[in-house]
Structures are given as structure tokens and as C-alpha cells.
N, C-alpha and C positions, 0 to 999 in steps of 0.2 A: 340251325345249330341244335343238336339233340343232346340234352344233358339228362343223365339218370339222377334219381334221388340221392345216390351216393356222391355224385359229382356236385350237386347243390350243397350237400352237407360239407363237402371238402372246401367249397368256396367260402361258405360262412365260417368254417373253422379257421381257414387261413386268415380271414379278416379279423376274427376274434383273437387269434394268437398274435398277429402283428400289432394290433391295437393295444392289447394287454402288455406285450413286451415293451412297447414304446412308452406307455404311460408309467409303468413301474420303474423303468430305467431313467426317466427324466430327472427326478430329484437327485439320484446318485450321480448321474452324468453331469448335472449342473454343479454339484458339490465338488466333483473330481476336477472339472475344468477350472473352478474357482481356486482350488488348492494349487493347481499347476501354474496358474497365471499370477495370482496375487500373494502367494505365500512362499516363503523361503524354507524349503525342506531339505534336510540332509539326504533323505532317500528319494529325492525327486526323480532322479534318473531311473531308479528301480520302479517307481510308480509309473513313469512313462512307458517303460518296457512292458510292464504287466498290462497296462491299459491297451497298448497297441499290439500285444502278442496275438490276439485272435485274428488280426489282419494277415499274419504271416503263417499261422498254423492251418493245416488242412481242416475243414469242418469236421471230418470224420475223427480226427485226433481229439478235437474239442469234445465231440460227443462221447468218445471213449473215456476221457478224463472225467466228464460229468457222470458217466455210468459208474465209474469206480467210486466217485464221491457220494453219489446219491443212491447207489444200489444198496441192497440189504446188508452187504458186507462192508460197505463204506462207512467211515466214521460218522459222517453226517446222516447217511442213510439209516444207520442203527438208531440214532436219536429220533429221527422221524418215524421209524417203524414202531418204536416204543410209545410214541405219542399217537399212534394210529393214523399217521399221515403217509399216503402213498403218492409218490410223484412219478416214478419210473413207469413208462408205458401208459401215461395219461396225457391229455392235452396240456396239462400244466408243465410237464417236462418239455414239451415243444416250445412253450413260452420261455422257459429258462434257457433252452438252447438258442432260440432266436435273440434273446436279450444279450447273451454272452457274445454271440457272433456280431451283432450290430452295434454293441456298446462303443467300440472305438470310433465309429463314424459319428455317433452322437456327440461324444466328448470332443472330437476334433472340430466339429462345426461350431459348437458352443465356445470352445477355446478361441477360435478365430474371431468370433464376435466380441469376446471379452478383451482380446488383445488389441482390438481397434478402438477401445475406449481411451480417451485422453486422460492421462494420469493427473493432469492439472485439476480436473473436475473432482477427483477423489481427494486430492490434497486440499482443495478449497473446502470440501465438505468436512474434512477432519479438522481444519483450522477453525471452522465455525462450531465445533463441538459435537459433530455427528458421530454416533457410535458406528462400529463396523457393520452392524445389521441394518442401521438406517441407510448407510451408503449402499449396502447390498440391495435393499428393497427399492430405493429411490433413484439410484444411478445405474448400478451394474445390471440389475434385472431388466429394466426397461430398454437399456441400450444393447442388451444381449438377445433381444427378441428375435432378430433376424437369424442369428446363429441357432437359437433354440428351434425355430420353425424349420430351418434348413436341416438341422441334425435329425429332427423328428421325422421329417418326410423321407430322408435317406434311410433311417433305421427302419421305418415302416416298410419301405420298398424292399430293403434287404431281408426283412423278416418274411415277407411274402414269398421270396425265392429260396428261403433256407431249406436245404435238403440233407446234407451229410450228417450234421450233428443231430438233427431231428429224428432221422430214421434209426439212429443208434439208441437214443434215450427214450423216444416215444413210440417207436415201432411204426408199422404201416397198416393200421387196422381201419378198414373202411367204416365210416360212420362214427369213429371214436377218436382216432389220432391221425387219420389220413388227410393231409393238406393237398393243395393243388399240385405242387411239384411231385409229391409222392404218388398221387393219382396218375399224373402224366407218366411217371416211371413205370407204373403197372401197365398202362396202355401200350407203352412202347415195346413191351415184351411179346405183344401179339400183333402180327401184321394186319389182322382183321379189325383192329381197334384204332387204326390211324385217324379216322374221322373223329372219334371221341377225344383222342389226344389233341388234335388240332382245335377242337371246340374249347377245351380247357386252356390251351395256349392263347387262344383269342381272348378269353375272359381275363387271363393274367395280363395280357397286353393292355386291355381296356382299363383295368384297375390301375396299372402302373402309370398310364397316360393321365388318368384322372388325378392321381396323387401329384404328378409333376405339374399339371395345370393349376391345381390348388396351391401348390408351392409358389408358382409364379404370380398368381393373383395376390397371395398374402405378401409376397415380396414387394410388389408394386404398391400395395396398400400401405406398407410400412414406409416406402419411399415418399408417398404423398403426406403421410403423417409427420415424417421428419422434416419435409420441406415447409410444411405449414407451421 
């Protein structure tokens, strides 16, 4: 397997983007799932539609909307530009794109974990005088760990493979914003680069398998902890 320095940079950048997108999305994903499961909201249907919308939209469409929002002519882009912050065509834009695309998977997994919690436990804690945040920290959070780990691993894996939205808002600059999928895309345009594309495909498969194995190990560990 022959990897160029640009390929190695693309691998590390993919891992950095996927990890950062997952970490920054976790608090918001947990809060969103908590609202959907435990709160009665008038606009819950609208919230559910907005959360799941990235699953149905083509990633290129998401990327274009982000470009309109974060570009220099976008309302948020103008504010960021005045503050001296540039996101478009940087690795940070790739993080935002990956976070938006993978967010529904994170929320759905956490939500499933929360929905499996017996309501009697929450009712009992409230009858004993526990506040909502006490119940959140001592009951909901521990019993949602499986959903959190599952959602995090799914989002991480999804972020590793993100292409459409990323190439729109971050571009495809080797050594700066080029991730594994973008590098493979470049190699596929040249018949002489088939071996290089296959090398990166192999790396991508290895990383994905490692993530899935880690997920299974954590899942079994949670099973043992629950049983004991």
C-alpha cells in the first residue's frame, strides 16, 4: 500500500473532522432527543421534521444551503466576516457539513435509548423530590449511554464518508480540506491512479471496521454492567 503525504494528511483530516463533528454535536443531540422524548411541545412535529430533514435531502443541497448561510453574502457569514472568522473553504466548514449530515443519526439513536427508559423510575425520582436535572444526571443520562455510544459511532462513521456537502462548503484542497472521500474522487478521474484510490478505500474500510468493533465492545461492556 503506497500512500503519498497528501493521502496521509487526508486520512488524519478525515479523523479530525469526524471526531470534532461528533463531539460538538453530542450536547445538542442529547438535548434535542430529551426534548422530543420527555417534553410536550406544540411544535414537536416541526422539530422532528427539521432534525430528520438532512436524511432526506441530497448532501449537495445541504452543502449549498450552508454555503448560502455561511458565505460572505449570507446573513451569518456577514457577521462572521465582520468578526474576522472564516469558515467557508476551511476544515471547519467540513466539520459543520459533517455535523449537519450526521446529526439525525445521532439524535435517533439517543432518542431510542431514552424511549426505553421506564417512566416509573422518573416518576419515583420526582415523588422523592428530585429536580429535573437530578433525574437527568442520575437516571436519563446513565440509561441512555447505549444510545449515546451507538449514535456517536454512527455519526463518526457517517462523517468519515461525507462527500457532497463537504466539497461544496470546504472545497477539495489537498493538505487543507481534502478528506478521504475527496481524495478518492480525485484519483478516480485518472485511470493511472487506481492503485492509489484502492489504498485509500482500504484505509477507509479499516477505520470503519475499527469503529464498528469498538461499538460492539462498548455495547457488550454496557450489557455486563447492566447485568451486574
